[in-house]
C-alpha positions in Angstrom: -37.5 -91.2 -103.2 -34.3 -90.9 -101.2 -31.5 -88.4 -101.8 -27.9 -89.1 -101.2 -25.5 -86.5 -99.7 -24.4 -85.7 -103.2 -27.9 -84.9 -104.4 -28.5 -87.9 -106.6 -31.9 -89.5 -106.3 -32.6 -93.2 -105.7 -36.1 -94.5 -106.1 -37.8 -98.0 -105.9 -38.2 -98.7 -109.6 -39.9 -102.1 -109.3 -41.2 -104.5 -106.6 -42.5 -108.0 -106.8 -44.4 -109.9 -104.2 -43.1 -113.4 -103.4 -45.0 -114.4 -100.3 -47.7 -112.1 -98.9 -47.7 -113.9 -95.6 -44.0 -112.9 -94.9 -44.6 -109.2 -95.6 -44.8 -107.2 -92.4 -46.7 -104.0 -91.9 -43.8 -101.5 -91.4 -42.8 -98.0 -92.5 -39.8 -98.6 -94.7 -36.9 -96.2 -95.2 -34.1 -96.5 -97.7 -30.7 -96.1 -96.1 -27.4 -95.5 -97.9 -24.2 -97.2 -96.7 -21.1 -95.7 -98.3 -18.6 -98.0 -96.6 -16.1 -97.8 -93.8 -13.2 -95.3 -93.9 -10.2 -95.6 -91.6 -7.6 -92.9 -90.9 -4.3 -93.4 -89.0 -2.8 -90.3 -87.4 0.8 -90.3 -86.1 1.2 -89.3 -82.4 4.2 -89.3 -80.1 3.4 -92.8 -78.8 2.3 -94.3 -82.1 -0.6 -94.3 -84.5 -4.2 -93.5 -83.5 -7.0 -94.8 -85.6 -10.1 -92.8 -86.6 -13.2 -94.2 -88.4 -16.0 -92.8 -90.5 -19.1 -94.2 -92.2 -19.1 -91.4 -94.8 -15.5 -90.2 -95.1 -16.6 -86.9 -93.7 -17.1 -87.1 -90.0 -14.3 -89.2 -88.3 -14.2 -90.4 -84.7 -11.4 -91.8 -82.6 -11.3 -95.5 -82.0 -10.1 -97.0 -78.7 -8.5 -95.3 -75.8 -5.0 -94.7 -77.1 -2.7 -95.4 -80.0 -3.5 -98.5 -82.0 0.1 -99.1 -82.9 2.5 -98.2 -80.2 6.1 -97.5 -81.1 7.5 -99.1 -78.0 5.6 -102.4 -78.7 5.9 -102.5 -82.4 9.1 -101.5 -84.1 12.8 -101.3 -83.5 12.8 -97.7 -84.7 12.1 -94.5 -82.9 8.8 -93.4 -84.3 6.1 -93.7 -87.0 5.6 -90.8 -89.5 3.8 -90.5 -92.8 1.8 -93.8 -92.5 0.0 -95.0 -95.7 -1.9 -98.3 -95.8 -2.4 -100.4 -98.9 -3.8 -103.8 -99.6 -2.3 -106.7 -101.5 -4.3 -109.9 -101.9 -6.6 -109.1 -99.1 -3.7 -108.4 -96.7 -3.3 -104.9 -95.3 0.2 -103.3 -95.2 1.4 -99.9 -94.1 4.4 -98.0 -95.3 5.9 -95.4 -93.0 9.0 -93.4 -92.2 11.2 -94.1 -89.2 12.4 -90.6 -88.3 15.3 -92.1 -86.3 17.2 -93.7 -89.1 15.3 -91.8 -91.8 14.3 -95.0 -93.7 11.0 -96.1 -95.2 9.7 -99.2 -93.5 6.7 -101.5 -93.5 4.1 -102.8 -91.1 2.0 -105.9 -91.7 -1.6 -106.4 -90.4 -2.4 -109.8 -88.9 -6.1 -110.0 -88.1 -9.5 -108.5 -88.8 -9.6 -106.3 -85.8 -7.3 -103.7 -87.4 -5.2 -103.6 -84.2 -2.6 -106.2 -84.6 0.3 -104.7 -86.5 3.8 -106.3 -86.7 7.1 -105.0 -88.0 8.8 -107.6 -90.2 12.1 -105.7 -89.8 14.4 -104.1 -92.3 13.9 -101.1 -94.5 12.2 -100.8 -97.9 14.4 -97.8 -98.7 17.2 -96.0 -96.9 18.5 -92.4 -97.3 21.7 -91.8 -99.3 24.2 -89.2 -98.1 24.8 -86.5 -100.6 22.0 -87.6 -102.9 18.8 -85.8 -103.9 16.9 -88.1 -101.5 19.3 -87.6 -98.5 16.1 -87.4 -96.4 13.1 -89.6 -97.1 9.4 -89.0 -96.5 5.8 -89.4 -97.7 5.8 -93.0 -99.0 2.9 -94.4 -100.9 2.7 -97.8 -102.6 0.7 -98.9 -105.7 0.7 -102.4 -107.2 0.0 -102.4 -111.0 0.3 -105.4 -113.3 2.3 -107.3 -110.7 4.9 -104.5 -110.1 5.1 -102.5 -106.9 5.6 -98.7 -107.3 6.9 -96.9 -104.2 6.5 -93.1 -104.5 8.2 -91.0 -102.0 9.7 -87.5 -101.4 13.4 -86.8 -101.0 15.1 -83.7 -99.6 18.7 -82.9 -100.4 21.3 -81.0 -98.3 20.2 -77.7 -99.8 16.6 -78.2 -98.8 15.3 -78.9 -102.3 12.5 -81.4 -102.3 11.6 -83.8 -105.1 9.2 -86.7 -105.6 10.8 -90.0 -106.7 10.0 -93.6 -107.5 11.4 -97.0 -106.6 10.0 -100.3 -107.9 10.0 -103.9 -106.8 8.6 -107.2 -108.0 8.0 -108.6 -104.6 7.1 -105.5 -102.7 10.2 -105.7 -100.5 13.4 -105.3 -102.4 13.0 -101.9 -104.1 15.3 -100.4 -106.8 15.5 -96.6 -107.1 14.2 -95.2 -110.4 15.2 -91.6 -109.7 13.4 -88.3 -109.2 10.2 -87.9 -111.2 8.8 -84.5 -110.3 11.1 -81.6 -109.7 10.1 -78.4 -108.0 9.5 -75.3 -110.1 6.5 -76.3 -112.3 5.0 -73.1 -111.0 5.6 -70.5 -108.4 3.5 -72.6 -105.9 6.1 -75.4 -105.8 9.3 -73.5 -106.5 11.1 -74.9 -103.5 9.7 -78.3 -102.6 7.3 -81.1 -103.8 6.5 -83.8 -101.3 3.9 -86.3 -99.9 2.6 -87.9 -103.1 -0.9 -89.3 -103.1 -2.2 -91.4 -106.0 -5.6 -91.8 -107.6 -6.5 -93.5 -110.9 -9.1 -91.5 -112.8 -11.1 -94.3 -114.4 -13.1 -91.9 -116.6 -10.1 -90.1 -118.0 -7.9 -93.2 -117.9 -5.0 -91.3 -116.3 -3.2 -91.4 -113.0 -3.4 -88.3 -110.9 -1.0 -87.4 -108.2 -1.8 -84.8 -105.5 1.2 -83.6 -103.5 2.4 -81.0 -101.0 3.8 -77.9 -102.8 6.0 -75.3 -101.0 7.2 -72.0 -102.3 9.4 -71.1 -99.3 6.5 -69.5 -97.4 3.2 -71.3 -98.0 2.1 -74.9 -98.4 -0.5 -75.7 -101.0 -1.7 -78.8 -102.9 -0.1 -79.5 -106.3 -1.2 -81.9 -109.0 0.4 -84.0 -111.8 -0.9 -86.5 -114.4 0.6 -89.6 -115.9 -0.5 -92.5 -118.2 2.2 -94.9 -117.1 3.2 -94.0 -113.5 6.7 -93.0 -114.7 6.3 -89.9 -116.9 4.5 -87.1 -115.0 3.3 -83.7 -116.1 2.8 -81.3 -113.1 0.4 -78.4 -113.3 1.8 -74.8 -113.3 -0.7 -73.7 -110.7 -1.9 -75.2 -107.4 -4.8 -77.7 -107.5 -6.2 -76.6 -104.2 -5.7 -73.6 -102.0 -8.1 -73.1 -99.0 -10.4 -70.1 -99.0 -8.6 -68.6 -96.0 -5.1 -69.1 -97.5 -4.1 -71.4 -94.7 -1.1 -73.8 -95.1 -2.3 -77.3 -96.4 -0.3 -80.4 -97.3 0.2 -84.1 -96.9 -2.8 -85.0 -99.0 -4.7 -88.3 -99.1 -7.6 -89.0 -101.5 -10.5 -91.3 -102.0 -13.1 -91.4 -104.7 -16.5 -92.4 -103.4 -20.2 -91.7 -104.1 -19.3 -89.9 -107.3 -16.9 -87.4 -105.9 -13.2 -87.1 -105.0 -12.5 -86.3 -101.3 -9.1 -84.7 -100.5 -7.9 -84.8 -96.9 -5.0 -82.6 -95.9 -3.2 -81.4 -92.9 -4.2 -77.8 -92.3 -2.4 -75.3 -90.1 -4.6 -73.1 -88.0 -3.9 -69.6 -86.6 -2.4 -71.3 -83.5 0.3 -72.9 -85.6 -1.1 -76.5 -85.0 -2.1 -78.9 -87.7 -5.6 -80.4 -88.0 -7.3 -82.7 -90.6 -9.3 -80.8 -93.3 -11.5 -81.9 -96.2 -12.1 -80.6 -99.7 -14.6 -82.2 -102.2 -14.6 -82.2 -106.0 -16.6 -83.9 -108.7 -13.6 -83.9 -111.1 -10.4 -83.2 -109.2 -10.3 -79.7 -110.6 -13.2 -77.7 -108.9 -13.0 -78.0 -105.1 -15.4 -77.1 -102.3 -13.5 -76.3 -99.1 -15.2 -78.0 -96.1 -12.6 -76.8 -93.6 -11.4 -78.8 -90.6 -13.2 -82.1 -89.9 -10.9 -83.5 -87.1 -9.0 -81.4 -84.6 -5.6 -83.1 -84.3 -3.5 -80.2 -82.7 -0.3 -81.6 -84.1 2.9 -79.6 -83.9 5.6 -79.3 -86.6 7.0 -77.0 -89.3 5.9 -79.4 -92.1 2.4 -80.9 -92.7 2.1 -84.2 -90.9 1.1 -87.2 -93.1 -1.9 -89.4 -92.2 -2.9 -92.8 -93.6 -6.3 -93.5 -95.2 -7.9 -96.9 -96.1 -11.4 -97.1 -97.5 -13.6 -100.1 -97.8 -16.2 -98.7 -100.2 -19.6 -100.5 -100.5 -22.0 -97.9 -101.9 -25.1 -100.0 -101.2 -28.6 -99.4 -99.9 -30.4 -101.1 -97.1 -34.0 -101.0 -95.8 -34.9 -99.9 -92.3 -38.2 -101.0 -90.9 -39.9 -98.9 -88.3 -40.2 -101.9 -86.0 -37.5 -104.3 -87.3 -34.6 -101.9 -87.7 -32.0 -102.5 -90.4 -32.7 -105.6 -92.5 -29.8 -107.9 -93.5 -30.3 -107.3 -97.2 -28.6 -104.8 -99.4 -29.3 -103.3 -102.8 -27.2 -101.6 -105.5 -28.9 -99.0 -107.6 -29.4 -100.3 -111.1 -29.1 -103.9 -110.3 -31.7 -106.6 -111.1 -34.4 -107.5 -108.6 -33.0 -108.4 -105.2 -35.1 -110.9 -103.3 -35.2 -111.1 -99.5 -36.6 -113.4 -96.8 -39.4 -110.9 -96.1 -41.7 -111.9 -98.9 -40.8 -109.4 -101.6 -38.1 -108.3 -104.1 -36.9 -104.8 -104.9 -35.1 -103.0 -107.7 -33.7 -99.5 -107.2 -33.2 -96.9 -109.9 -29.6 -95.9 -110.8 -29.6 -92.7 -108.9 -30.8 -89.8 -111.1 -30.2 -86.1 -110.4 -33.7 -85.4 -111.7 -36.7 -87.5 -112.5 -40.3 -87.2 -113.6 -41.5 -86.7 -110.1 -39.6 -83.4 -110.0 -41.1 -82.2 -113.2 -44.2 -80.1 -114.1 -47.0 -82.1 -115.8 -45.3 -81.6 -119.2 -42.4 -83.8 -118.0 -44.3 -86.5 -116.2 -43.0 -89.2 -118.6 -39.4 -88.1 -119.0 -36.7 -85.4 -118.7 -33.4 -84.8 -120.4 -30.8 -82.1 -119.6 -29.6 -80.4 -122.7 -27.9 -77.1 -121.9 -26.2 -75.6 -118.8 -25.1 -72.0 -118.2 -22.9 -72.4 -115.1 -22.3 -68.7 -114.4 -26.0 -68.1 -114.3 -26.8 -71.5 -112.7 -29.5 -72.3 -115.4 -30.2 -75.8 -116.6 -32.4 -76.2 -119.7 -34.5 -79.4 -120.0 -36.4 -81.4 -122.6 -39.7 -82.5 -121.0 -41.8 -85.4 -122.3 -45.4 -86.3 -121.7 -47.5 -88.8 -123.6 -50.7 -87.6 -125.1 -52.9 -90.3 -126.6 -49.9 -92.5 -126.9 -47.7 -89.9 -128.6 -44.8 -88.1 -127.0 -45.4 -84.3 -126.6 -42.3 -82.2 -125.9 -41.8 -79.0 -124.0 -38.7 -77.1 -122.7 -38.3 -76.6 -119.0 -35.9 -74.7 -116.8 -34.1 -75.5 -113.5 -31.8 -73.4 -111.3 -28.7 -75.4 -110.2 -25.4 -74.3 -108.6 -23.7 -77.6 -109.6 -24.3 -79.0 -106.1 -27.3 -80.6 -104.4 -30.6 -80.9 -106.3 -31.7 -78.5 -109.0 -34.8 -76.4 -108.4 -37.2 -77.0 -111.3 -39.6 -74.4 -112.5 -43.1 -75.8 -112.5 -44.0 -74.0 -115.8 -42.3 -74.8 -119.1 -40.4 -71.9 -120.7 -41.3 -72.9 -124.3 -44.0 -75.0 -126.0 -45.0 -75.5 -129.5 -47.7 -73.4 -131.3 -50.8 -74.7 -133.0 -50.4 -74.7 -136.8 -46.6 -74.0 -136.6 -43.7 -76.3 -137.5 -43.4 -77.2 -133.8 -47.1 -77.9 -133.1 -46.4 -81.4 -131.9 -43.7 -80.4 -129.4 -40.3 -78.8 -128.8 -37.1 -80.3 -127.3 -33.3 -80.3 -127.3 -32.6 -76.7 -126.4 -29.1 -75.5 -127.2 -28.5 -72.1 -125.4 -25.7 -69.7 -126.0 -24.8 -66.1 -125.7 -25.8 -63.8 -128.6 -23.5 -61.4 -130.4 -25.2 -58.3 -128.9 -25.9 -59.5 -125.4 -28.7 -61.7 -124.2 -29.2 -65.4 -125.1 -30.2 -67.4 -128.1 -31.8 -70.9 -128.1 -31.9 -73.3 -131.0 -34.4 -76.0 -130.4 -36.0 -79.0 -132.2 -39.6 -78.6 -133.2 -41.8 -81.4 -134.4 -44.9 -81.1 -136.6 -48.0 -83.3 -136.7 -46.4 -85.6 -139.3 -43.4 -86.4 -137.1 -41.0 -84.2 -139.1 -38.4 -82.2 -137.1 -36.8 -78.8 -137.9 -34.8 -76.3 -135.9 -36.3 -73.2 -134.4 -34.9 -70.1 -132.7 -35.9 -68.4 -129.4 -34.4 -65.3 -127.8 -34.1 -64.0 -124.2 -32.5 -61.1 -122.4 -31.9 -62.9 -119.1 -32.1 -66.6 -119.9 -35.4 -66.9 -118.0 -38.1 -65.5 -120.2 -38.1 -66.6 -123.8 -39.9 -65.5 -127.0 -40.1 -67.1 -130.5 -42.1 -66.5 -133.6 -42.3 -70.3 -134.2 -40.6 -70.1 -137.6 -37.9 -72.4 -138.9 -34.2 -71.4 -138.4 -32.8 -74.4 -140.1 -35.0 -76.7 -142.2 -34.6 -80.3 -143.2 -32.6 -81.2 -146.2 -33.4 -83.3 -149.2 -31.2 -86.3 -148.7 -29.5 -87.6 -145.5 -31.3 -85.2 -143.2 -34.7 -85.2 -145.0 -36.8 -86.4 -142.0 -35.3 -84.5 -139.0 -32.6 -82.1 -137.9 -31.9 -81.7 -134.2 -29.5 -79.2 -132.6 -26.5 -80.6 -130.7 -24.1 -77.8 -129.8 -22.9 -74.4 -130.9 -19.3 -73.1 -131.1 -18.2 -69.5 -131.4 -15.4 -69.3 -134.0 -12.4 -67.0 -133.9 -14.0 -64.5 -136.3 -17.1 -64.2 -134.1 -19.3 -66.4 -136.4 -21.2 -69.4 -135.1 -21.1 -73.1 -136.0 -23.9 -75.5 -135.2 -23.4 -79.2 -135.0 -26.6 -81.1 -135.4 -28.1 -84.6 -135.9 -29.8 -85.3 -139.2 -31.9 -88.3 -140.1 -33.6 -89.8 -143.2 -35.6 -92.5 -141.5 -32.9 -95.2 -141.8 -29.7 -93.6 -140.6 -28.7 -90.7 -138.3 -25.6 -88.6 -139.1 -23.9 -85.4 -137.9 -23.9 -82.2 -139.9 -22.8 -78.6 -139.5 -24.3 -75.2 -140.2 -22.9 -71.7 -139.9 -24.2 -68.3 -139.0 -22.8 -64.8 -138.8 -25.1 -63.8 -136.0 -26.5 -66.9 -134.4 -29.9 -66.2 -135.9 -29.7 -67.0 -139.7 -28.3 -70.4 -140.5 -26.9 -72.0 -143.6 -25.6 -75.6 -144.1 -21.8 -75.8 -144.3 -22.1 -78.5 -146.9 -24.7 -80.6 -148.7 -23.3 -83.7 -147.1 -22.8 -84.7 -143.5 -19.6 -84.1 -141.5 -19.6 -87.4 -139.7 -21.3 -90.6 -141.0 -22.1 -94.0 -139.6 -19.6 -96.8 -139.3 -19.1 -99.9 -141.4 -21.5 -102.8 -140.9 -20.8 -104.6 -137.6 -19.1 -101.6 -136.0 -20.7 -100.0 -132.9 -22.0 -96.9 -134.9 -23.2 -98.7 -138.0 -26.7 -97.4 -137.7 -26.5 -94.0 -136.0 -24.3 -91.3 -134.7 -26.1 -88.5 -133.0 -26.2 -85.9 -130.2 -22.9 -84.1 -131.0 -21.2 -82.1 -128.3 -18.2 -80.1 -129.5 -15.2 -79.2 -127.4 -13.0 -76.4 -128.9 -9.2 -76.5 -128.2 -6.5 -74.7 -130.2 -7.2 -75.2 -133.9 -9.1 -78.4 -133.5 -12.7 -79.2 -133.0 -13.7 -82.6 -131.6 -17.3 -83.7 -132.0 -18.2 -86.2 -129.2 -21.0 -88.5 -130.2 -23.1 -91.2 -128.8 -25.1 -94.0 -130.4 -28.5 -94.7 -129.1 
């Protein structure tokens, strides 16, 4: 088993021997290759390039600037560089501080050192307009249209973020200002330096930008579904732990996390390159300065980032070194010229190898108390060919690997409704302090009902092994399994659960005044299966309910 920097596990799930004579006696090590990340930093003479294999530790490439102003452009300097790729060709937008225009560089070879200036400007400042001074350009190509986002500063020092579009990537038309200052106190005076990221899971565009309140620079955030209509947040997205000025963000999503690079001003007044990491673009871990740049200036200097993400695994032999074969977790068997084929697992956070004996055949995470750092697990072990369930516990801060207790916290009782095993713990705070747990208990006949356990601290649990919510007579006559609990406005509780009759699984709801005594909300189910041929025509199960305003949204999955 190998662990990535983010804590996910990758294991060799399957091997096949092709030719025993080709297999060498070596000690083999799985090695993760994230890709290559390149950063361009503006200096007085031009752009200096930095590289990193993991987008964390960057090192300077070469003995000086890669792109020298005197050799490259007709202008007076290079500021706010931002590379982007179109059809395999690398371009870089930048600001010429002399004439104040946004211009373009084109890359010519694979050495990432031969840049040329095709001449002309993509966008020029307009006297007396909101964008009298230009900065922070970044380009995205979507559905054949080029979107040039940039910041503009008017004569009164008010900064906005605007958009220009082009069909050919050269002749841009202004679309106007999109984000005004004043969404919150943090960006009351200026918004600048837009950086884009498409959140594939949420299917929205996210923009991180420099936000200035007249005294302090922080990082703002806005969302859009169409790249034109943006909704900025009323509070900053990221503020460093020490309250230092940060700005000019660039972002990359890699290895399951978002990495936010910013210019960060130190106590000496100079700007360095800093890093923050997030699993979702909302919760950030401040990693501090990663490259000392020692750049001067009143405003955060922009840097350019280009990432060639691979996210593959390789094998290192103790005598051969790195082999020229790569694997992607979850792919089919990958053959090699060394006599064997390998398939890797998809990178689990926890696996049976981490579990006590009760979980040697499987583990499922069911409930998480983030404030307490407690993760509740369903453990599975086969006994005489039959799954036997238990409930386990792990401590987890949300980062790295959970620490799993090697003793289950709850098992079934002989002669009780849960004699054949327990699973699917749903943990929530009780009305009088402490915690309550609803769990699924299975009897010797394979029938499942819901039981109740209680705890003062979330660690030690007790139960009398009696049924809290039994099976019904119709659609949930075979099993009822807890899904999630919601606390209502009046302090009562609602349980959303899966019910099954042997042919279909559906979702029902029960209510309780105290979290202990439960009654069905209705004789029928709340959410049934779909029509024949639809994706949910046989089962809907495992509800997880999000509460917002006056609406409840059960999220379901079909297995």
